[in-house]
C-alpha positions as CSV (number, residue, x, y, z in Angstrom):
1,X,234.9,119.4,-16.8
2,X,234.3,116.1,-18.7
3,X,230.9,115.5,-19.6
4,X,230.7,112.0,-17.7
5,X,232.3,113.8,-14.5
6,X,229.3,115.9,-14.4
7,X,227.3,113.3,-14.9
8,X,228.5,111.8,-11.8
9,X,228.1,114.9,-9.8
10,X,224.9,115.6,-10.6
11,X,223.8,111.9,-9.6
12,X,225.6,112.7,-6.4
13,X,223.9,115.9,-5.8
14,X,220.3,114.4,-6.3
15,X,220.8,111.5,-4.5
16,X,222.3,113.6,-1.3
17,X,218.9,115.4,-1.6
18,X,216.9,113.0,-1.9
19,X,214.6,112.1,1.0
20,X,212.4,109.0,1.7
21,X,209.5,109.8,3.7
22,X,208.0,107.3,5.6
23,X,204.1,107.2,6.4
24,X,202.1,105.4,8.6
25,X,199.1,105.2,11.7
26,X,198.6,105.0,15.1
27,X,195.3,103.4,15.9
28,X,193.6,102.5,18.9
29,X,193.8,98.5,19.8
30,X,189.9,98.2,19.9
31,X,188.3,100.2,17.3
32,X,191.0,100.4,14.9
33,X,190.4,104.2,14.6
34,X,193.2,106.7,14.2
35,X,194.6,108.5,17.3
36,X,194.6,112.1,17.1
37,X,198.1,114.3,17.8
38,X,199.7,110.9,19.1
39,X,203.5,111.4,19.7
40,X,206.4,109.5,18.3
41,X,209.6,110.0,19.9
42,X,213.0,109.1,18.2
43,X,214.9,108.0,21.5
44,X,218.1,108.5,19.9
45,X,218.0,111.9,19.4
46,X,215.4,112.8,21.9
47,X,213.4,114.9,18.9
48,X,210.0,113.6,18.0
49,X,206.7,114.5,15.7
50,X,203.3,114.1,16.5
51,X,200.0,112.6,14.3
52,X,197.7,114.5,12.5
53,X,193.9,114.5,13.0
54,X,193.7,111.1,11.7
55,X,196.4,109.5,13.2
56,X,199.1,109.7,10.5
57,X,202.4,110.5,10.4
58,X,205.2,110.9,8.1
59,X,208.6,111.7,8.3
60,X,212.1,111.8,6.4
61,X,214.0,108.4,6.8
62,X,217.1,110.4,7.8
63,X,215.6,111.0,10.7
64,X,214.8,107.1,11.9
65,X,216.0,106.1,15.3
66,X,216.8,102.6,16.5
67,X,214.2,102.8,19.1
68,X,210.9,105.1,18.8
69,X,208.3,105.3,21.6
70,X,204.6,105.8,20.7
71,X,202.4,107.2,22.9
72,X,198.8,109.3,23.6
73,X,197.2,110.5,26.7
74,X,194.9,108.0,28.0
75,X,196.9,105.0,26.0
76,X,199.9,102.9,27.3
77,X,202.8,103.9,25.6
78,X,204.9,101.4,23.1
79,X,208.1,101.2,22.2
80,X,209.2,99.4,18.9
81,X,212.6,99.3,17.0
82,X,212.7,100.5,13.5
83,X,212.4,97.0,12.1
84,X,209.6,96.5,13.7
85,X,207.8,99.1,13.0
86,X,208.9,98.7,8.9
87,X,207.4,94.7,9.8
88,X,204.2,96.3,10.4
89,X,203.9,98.6,7.4
90,X,204.3,101.6,9.8
91,X,201.5,101.0,11.7
92,X,201.0,101.3,15.2
93,X,198.2,100.0,17.8
94,X,198.1,101.7,21.1
95,X,196.1,100.4,24.2
96,X,193.8,102.4,26.2
97,X,194.9,103.0,29.6
98,X,192.8,101.2,32.6
99,X,193.4,103.9,35.2
100,X,191.9,107.3,35.6
101,X,194.1,110.0,36.4
102,X,192.5,111.7,40.2
103,X,192.2,114.9,41.3
104,X,196.2,116.9,41.5
105,X,196.7,119.6,44.2
106,X,199.1,121.8,42.8
107,X,200.1,124.8,45.1
108,X,200.3,128.1,43.5
109,X,203.3,129.4,41.4
110,X,204.3,125.7,41.2
111,X,202.7,124.5,38.2
112,X,204.8,124.6,35.2
113,X,201.7,124.2,32.9
114,X,200.5,127.7,34.2
115,X,203.6,129.5,32.8
116,X,203.0,128.2,28.8
117,X,199.1,128.5,29.2
118,X,199.3,132.4,30.4
119,X,202.2,132.9,27.3
120,X,199.8,131.1,24.9
121,X,197.1,133.3,26.4
122,X,198.9,136.6,25.6
123,X,199.8,136.1,22.1
124,X,196.2,134.8,21.3
125,X,195.4,137.8,18.9
126,X,198.6,137.5,16.9
127,X,197.6,133.4,16.7
128,X,194.3,134.0,15.6
129,X,194.0,134.1,12.0
130,X,190.5,135.8,11.6
131,X,191.7,139.0,13.7
132,X,194.8,140.3,12.0
133,X,195.6,138.2,8.7
134,X,193.4,138.4,5.5
135,X,193.5,134.8,4.0
136,X,192.2,132.5,1.5
137,X,191.5,128.7,1.6
138,X,190.0,125.9,0.0
139,X,188.2,123.2,2.4
140,X,186.6,120.0,2.0
141,X,183.6,119.3,4.0
142,X,181.7,115.8,4.7
143,X,179.1,115.4,7.4
144,X,177.8,111.5,7.9
145,X,174.7,111.4,10.1
146,X,173.8,107.9,11.1
147,X,172.9,105.5,14.0
148,X,175.2,103.7,16.5
149,X,178.0,101.6,14.2
150,X,179.8,99.0,14.5
151,X,183.7,99.4,14.4
152,X,184.0,97.9,10.8
153,X,182.0,100.7,9.3
154,X,183.1,103.4,11.4
155,X,186.9,102.6,9.9
156,X,185.1,102.6,6.1
157,X,183.6,106.1,6.7
158,X,187.1,107.1,7.8
159,X,188.8,106.1,4.9
160,X,186.6,108.0,2.2
161,X,189.3,109.8,0.3
162,X,189.0,113.4,0.7
163,X,189.7,114.4,-2.4
164,X,186.8,112.1,-3.9
165,X,183.0,112.5,-3.7
166,X,182.5,109.3,-5.9
167,X,179.5,108.0,-5.3
168,X,180.1,104.5,-5.0
169,X,182.3,104.9,-2.0
170,X,179.0,106.1,-0.5
171,X,176.4,103.3,-1.8
172,X,178.8,100.8,0.0
173,X,177.2,100.8,3.2
174,X,174.1,99.8,4.4
175,X,171.0,101.8,4.6
176,X,170.8,101.2,7.8
177,X,174.0,102.2,9.3
178,X,174.3,105.2,7.0
179,X,171.3,107.7,6.8
180,X,172.6,110.7,5.3
181,X,176.3,111.6,3.9
182,X,176.7,115.3,3.2
183,X,179.8,116.9,1.2
184,X,181.1,119.7,0.2
185,X,184.0,121.9,-1.7
186,X,184.0,125.8,-0.9
187,X,186.3,128.7,-1.1
188,X,186.5,131.1,1.7
189,X,188.1,134.9,1.8
190,X,188.5,136.7,5.0
191,X,189.3,140.5,5.4
192,X,190.1,141.3,9.2
193,X,188.0,141.3,11.3
194,X,184.5,140.3,10.1
195,X,184.3,140.2,6.3
196,X,183.8,136.9,5.2
197,X,182.8,135.7,1.9
198,X,182.5,131.7,1.5
199,X,180.9,129.8,-1.6
200,X,180.8,126.5,-2.2
201,X,181.7,125.4,-5.6
202,X,180.7,121.5,-5.1
203,X,178.5,119.6,-3.4
204,X,176.7,116.3,-3.4
205,X,174.0,114.7,-0.7
206,X,173.0,111.1,-0.5
207,X,170.7,109.7,1.9
208,X,167.6,110.7,3.7
209,X,166.9,114.1,3.2
210,X,165.3,115.8,6.5
211,X,165.7,119.8,7.5
212,X,167.7,118.0,10.6
213,X,170.5,117.5,8.2
214,X,170.8,121.0,6.8
215,X,174.1,121.2,8.6
216,X,177.7,121.6,7.5
217,X,180.9,120.1,9.3
218,X,182.3,124.0,9.3
219,X,179.0,125.4,11.1
220,X,179.1,123.1,14.4
221,X,182.4,124.1,16.0
222,X,184.2,127.6,16.1
223,X,186.8,128.1,12.9
224,X,189.5,128.0,16.1
225,X,189.7,128.5,19.9
226,X,191.3,131.9,20.0
227,X,188.1,133.8,21.4
228,X,186.7,133.4,24.8
229,X,184.5,130.8,24.0
230,X,184.6,127.9,21.9
231,X,180.6,127.3,19.9
232,X,180.0,123.8,19.6
233,X,176.1,123.4,18.3
234,X,175.3,126.7,19.4
235,X,176.4,125.9,22.9
236,X,179.4,128.3,24.5
237,X,182.0,126.2,26.2
238,X,184.8,128.4,27.9
239,X,188.1,127.9,26.0
240,X,191.1,126.6,28.3
241,X,193.2,130.0,26.7
242,X,190.7,132.4,27.3
243,X,191.4,134.7,30.1
244,X,191.8,133.6,33.5
245,X,191.2,130.0,32.8
246,X,194.2,129.0,35.0
247,X,191.8,129.8,38.0
248,X,189.1,127.6,36.1
249,X,190.6,124.7,34.7
250,X,193.5,122.4,36.0
251,X,196.2,122.0,33.6
252,X,198.9,119.7,33.7
253,X,202.0,119.3,31.7
254,X,201.9,116.1,30.3
255,X,205.1,115.6,28.1
256,X,207.8,117.5,26.3
257,X,208.2,117.4,22.5
258,X,211.5,118.6,21.1
259,X,212.0,119.7,17.5
260,X,214.8,120.7,15.2
261,X,214.0,124.3,15.9
262,X,211.0,124.6,18.5
263,X,209.4,122.7,21.2
264,X,206.0,121.3,21.9
265,X,204.5,121.2,25.3
266,X,201.8,118.8,26.0
267,X,199.0,119.8,28.4
268,X,195.9,118.4,29.5
269,X,193.3,119.9,30.9
270,X,189.9,120.1,32.8
271,X,187.5,122.1,35.1
272,X,188.5,122.5,38.7
273,X,186.3,120.9,41.5
274,X,183.3,123.0,42.0
275,X,183.2,124.7,38.0
276,X,180.3,126.3,37.8
277,X,180.7,127.1,34.0
278,X,180.1,125.2,30.4
279,X,183.2,123.2,30.8
280,X,185.5,120.9,28.5
281,X,188.2,118.4,29.5
282,X,191.0,117.1,26.6
283,X,194.7,117.8,25.7
284,X,196.3,120.9,24.3
285,X,199.6,120.9,22.4
286,X,201.1,124.3,22.2
287,X,204.4,125.2,20.4
288,X,207.2,127.5,21.5
289,X,207.2,129.5,18.0
290,X,204.8,131.8,19.0
291,X,203.2,129.8,22.0
292,X,200.7,128.6,19.5
293,X,198.2,125.9,19.6
294,X,199.3,123.0,17.3
295,X,196.7,120.3,18.1
296,X,193.9,120.3,20.5
297,X,191.1,117.8,21.4
298,X,188.6,117.6,23.5
299,X,185.0,116.7,24.9
300,X,181.9,118.0,27.0
301,X,182.8,118.0,30.8
302,X,179.4,116.6,31.8
303,X,176.5,114.8,30.1
304,X,174.2,117.7,29.6
305,X,173.3,118.6,26.5
306,X,175.0,116.9,23.3
307,X,177.4,114.5,24.1
308,X,180.1,115.9,21.8
309,X,184.0,115.9,21.0
310,X,186.0,118.2,18.3
311,X,189.9,118.2,17.2
312,X,191.3,121.1,15.8
313,X,194.9,120.7,14.3
314,X,196.9,124.2,13.2
315,X,199.9,124.4,10.9
316,X,202.5,127.2,10.3
317,X,201.5,128.9,7.2
318,X,204.1,130.4,5.1
319,X,206.7,130.7,8.2
320,X,204.4,133.5,9.8
321,X,200.6,132.8,10.8
322,X,199.5,129.3,12.8
323,X,196.2,127.8,10.8
324,X,193.6,125.5,11.5
325,X,194.1,123.0,8.7
326,X,191.8,120.1,10.2
327,X,188.6,119.9,12.1
328,X,186.7,117.3,13.4
329,X,183.5,116.9,15.4
330,X,181.7,113.8,16.8
331,X,178.4,114.4,18.4
332,X,175.1,112.7,19.5
333,X,171.7,114.5,19.1
334,X,169.6,112.7,22.1
335,X,166.4,114.2,20.9
336,X,167.0,113.0,17.3
337,X,166.4,109.4,17.2
338,X,165.6,106.8,14.1
339,X,164.2,103.3,15.2
340,X,164.7,104.0,18.8
341,X,168.5,105.1,18.4
342,X,169.9,108.8,18.7
343,X,171.1,110.2,15.8
344,X,175.4,110.1,15.8
345,X,177.0,113.1,13.4
346,X,180.4,113.0,12.4
347,X,182.0,115.8,10.7
348,X,185.4,116.2,8.8
349,X,186.9,119.4,7.4
350,X,190.0,119.7,5.5
351,X,191.8,123.0,4.4
352,X,193.9,123.6,1.8
353,X,195.5,126.0,-0.7
354,X,195.9,128.2,2.5
355,X,197.3,131.5,1.0
356,X,197.7,134.5,3.4
357,X,197.0,137.8,1.0
């Protein structure tokens, strides 16, 4: 074969396999914060994806449809053409809904969400990464303690890169806004079921130093929600995928998201009337591949204790184990005050280099 023909065929092969990834963010129209686990539906193909815990999404340009639908529970959905999306640098803002869903009466045996939740309960031991699989990962942890902030300052906090702990990023915040920031990088080895070795390899502390702030983002919430209870700052909340949860929580199938090879079910949950347990309310995304949790976002149902909001994102590692990769927590310490204002804690943990040993 002639050299120029070989070169031409190589070029064609490279061009055919090259993929242009499109990356954007779905944000709250009022606060400009990223909306975790918003869904993007490609209306031409009826398939879709979800944003990550910070509201970012990414897809190959090969999957572009003429029309896309952006939606999230608690927000008004928006349809937008790809050309409009491109003109907005692939960023989309959603407006919060002005209505609240009332209690829904669902007769026994007629709730389609129960079948999905029960399958998730049946498979929770197989999907619990701490129960069966030895693993290693590196994590970046950031914990910010502050008084109530304006929208602009909160947005700047979220924009700190997770790959950098440079001092100038923190010094740019006014002292009146940020009281304390703690960042760390750690490595963890885990051997089922209870042997865990975690070493902090890098750390930095900035701001007011008091014993109250000696907390890590990873210590404020459970590593995963596959136990009967989810621990949040020493308070145990009943997990929505605990045994018998369908008799205690009301589950509603809100949406179905089709992928190339599997399906995600978006299910909202809240405690049933006259509940007598520490409860959460929020949204679950269950993937049909193992009926594992993909995304989880919840807040406490009542206002007793510490007002809290937690978010967790899971990914399928090495095509065999679902694993938490992003964990966020927002918590207000009502009893701890600075200048009369309650202290807010904002924690983020990002896991990478996950290896199933």
